[in-house]
N, C-alpha and C positions, 0 to 999 in steps of 0.2 A: 538490444532494442535501438531503433533509429530515433534520432532526436530532432525535434522541430525547433525553429527559431523562437516561436511564441512561448514555448516552455522555458527556454533559457532566458528570454527577455523578462519573463515573469519573475524569475529568481534575481536577475541583475537589477531590477527596478525596486527591490525591497528596501525600505528605509532602515530596517534593522541591519546594522553593519557586521555583526559577528557571525558570518555565514561561512561554513566550510563545505565546499561543493565537490561532490564526487560524481562523475559522469561515466556511465557504462554504456558503450555502444557495441553491438553484437557483430562487429566486423562488417558493417553494412557497405554495400557497393553503390549506394546512391550518394546524395550530396551531404549526408549527415556529418561526416568528418569535416568537410569544409565549413559547415555551419558551426561546429564546435570550435574549430581553429579561429574563425572570425570572432566568436564569442570570447575566446581567450585573449585575443589581441585587443579587442575593444575594451575589455575589463581593465587591461593594463594601463590604458590611457584615461580611464574614467575615475569618478570619485570612489568607485568600488574597488580600488586597488587591493584592499585587504582581502576581498573575495578572490582576486586573481592570485594572490600569494598563497591562498589556501585552496587552490583548485587542483584536482587530480582527475585525469580522464584516461580511459583506455578504449581501444577499438580492436576487438578480437572475437573470434567465434565463441559462442556459448551454446549450451544445450537447452536453453529456454529462458523465459523471463525470470524464473525464480533462481536459476543458476546465476544469471546476471546480477540479481539483487544480492545474492549471497556473496558475490565478488565484491560488491560495494561495502557490505558489512565487514568482510575480511580486510579490505583496504583501511577502513576506519579503525579497526582493531589492531592494525599493524601486522596482521598475519599474511598479508599479500602486499607485495611491493610493485611499483610501476617503474618501468625503465624508460630510457630516453626515446624509445620507439613507440611509446604509448601501448606497450604490451605489459602483461602482469605475470607474476609467478608467486606461488606460495612460498612462505619462508619456513624452512625446516628448523632453523635455529631462531627461536623467538627473540633472542637478544639482538639479532640483526634487523628485526622489524622496526618500523617507525609508527608510533601511535599517531595517526593522522588527525583524528578528530579530538579536540579538546573539550567540546561541548558534551552535554548530557543526553540530549535527545536527537533522534534521527527521523527525518520525514522523507518519504518516497514520492516522487512524481514521475509518471510515465510520459512519453512523448505525446504532446497534444493537450496535456493537462496544465492548468495554470492556477496560481494562487488568486484569490478573489480580488484583493486590492494590493497596492504597493506597500500598505501598512500591515498586511496580514500577519507576517512573522512577528512583528513588534506586538501586535494585539495578542498573539498566542503566548509570547513570553510574559506579557503583563498579567496573564492569568494566574501567576504564581504556581507554576507547575510543580507537582511533587509525585504524582502517581507513576507506576511502572508504565502504564499505557494511558495516554490522554487522547480522547477522541472528540472530534468536532462534527459539525453538520456540513453538508455539501450540496452543490447544485449539479445535477446530472445534465449534461449537454448532449444534443443530437444535431450533428451537422453544424456545429457552431452556435446553436440557439438553445436557450434554457428549456429543459424538458421536464424535469422533476426536481422538486426541492426535498431533500432527505433530512428530516429532523429525527435524531436517534434518541432512544430512551435513556434515562439516567442510570437504570439498572439493566444489566445484561445477564441472561440465563441461558442454559442449554436450549430451552424452548425457543428463545429468540433465534439462536443460531441454526436450529433445525429448519427454519423457514426463511431466514434472512441473513444478511451479512453487513458489516461496516464498510464504508467507503475507505479503501486502503490508503488513498491519497489525502485523507483528512485525519490521519492518526499520527501522533508523536509517540515513538517508542523510545524508552530509555535504552541506550546502547548496551548497558550492562544486562538488561533483560534479554535482548537479542542474543547476547553471548551465552547466557545461561540456557535459554531455550534451544540454542543451536541453529538459529536462522530458519530458513525455509526448507521444508521437506520436499526435495526435488522429484520424488516419485509421483507427486501430484502435479499435473501439468496445467490444470485450470483453476484449482481451488487452493493453491498454496497459501494465499493470504488468509483465507477462511480457516485453514488448518492451523496456521500460526496463531490466530486469535483464539480459537477454541483451545488449543494446547496451552496457551499462556493464561487465559482468563478462566476457563472452566477446569482444566486438568491440573493447573499449577497455581491457581488462586492468586495470580498477579493482581496488584492493586490497579483500579481503573478510576477514571474521572471523566465525566462528560461536561463539555462546555458549549453553551448555546451560542455558537458563533459560526457563521458560514465562512469557511476558509478556502474551499477548493471548488474549481470548476472542472468536473470530471467528464471527459468525452466518452460516451458509451459507444460500444461497437466491438468488433472482433468476434472470434469464434464462440466465446462464452455467451454471447447475446443471440446466437442463432438457435434454432430448434435442436439441431444436432449437438451444439455445444452445451445447451442446458441439460440434455440427456446425459452427456458425458460428465458434467458437473455432478449430477445426482448419483451417477455410478461411482465416482471418486469419493463422494461424501459417504455413501453407504460403506465403501471399503474402509475408510478412515474410522467410522463409528464402530464397525464390526471389530476392527483391530484394537480399539482403545476403550470401548465401553464394556462393562460387565454384561454377560449374556442376557440376563433378565431385562436390563434396561434397553439393550439393543433390540430384543424381541418386542418390547413395548413400542419402540420407535417404528418398527416395521408394521405393527398392528395399526398404529395411529396413521401411518402413511397410507395404508389401504383405505382406512375410513375417510381420510382427507381427500383422496382422489375419487371417491365414489360419487355417483350422480346424485344420490339423495342428500348427501352432505352439502354438495355444491348448491343444490336447490334451497336448502335451509339457509345457507349463507346469503344467497341472493334475496330471499324473502326478508331476512333480518335487515339487510342493507336497505331494501326498499322501504321497509317500515321506518327505519331510522331517518331516511331522507324525508319522508312525509312528516315525521315529528318535527324535524328541524325546519 
């Protein structure tokens, strides 16, 4: 993935000092590497020298965003090492690996995404985190302007994930949880984060905790937000559910999907929504 200066500045400006930063660039040919190098040199001269000493970055080809994220996890776990040319390689002998991250939790930010305030990480740490997956609320941005505020429920079920998803950039994952789950399933090109959450929360009963705190400005866009992308997301979702749910449950899902997409059901939803607005 290409990295923007606004995302890096958002991390560098955090008041919480104990940050270990891994940057994965997909061998981009634009100015991304220059931006990363400038970020690295600026950190070395700033009060955030601790971040600079715990900074790793690579710039090399990957097979997609989830492949890039898996590389970040592997670096954190010491399964992948970074050489002086900012390239990486898997470590066959685990004794030669270096466990890069000393912390417990991992947060992913994509290029263009930012933390809400310079105190956001400190506020998250002050929540006394303990669950395998800690998720927060987010503001969806469109062309740099607030578009939607997403406030998530305290309880998550399969029903929630059938029609919705969490904002990936507003989640803290325990590194050990990512190791157990195995990271992202790279066969899914658009819904890998959704697959990871369903696998961890629904299929493996990982502990979760919701905190009512807006932590992330997430810039919407990309293929998954287009009509074609949404269709591909649904196709990938059906493939995952078919491969991982008992047949009877999957058949119920298909039946409900047919009902939900029917004209008469949509009319009922519109009528109920209209009546609710009138009552309010």
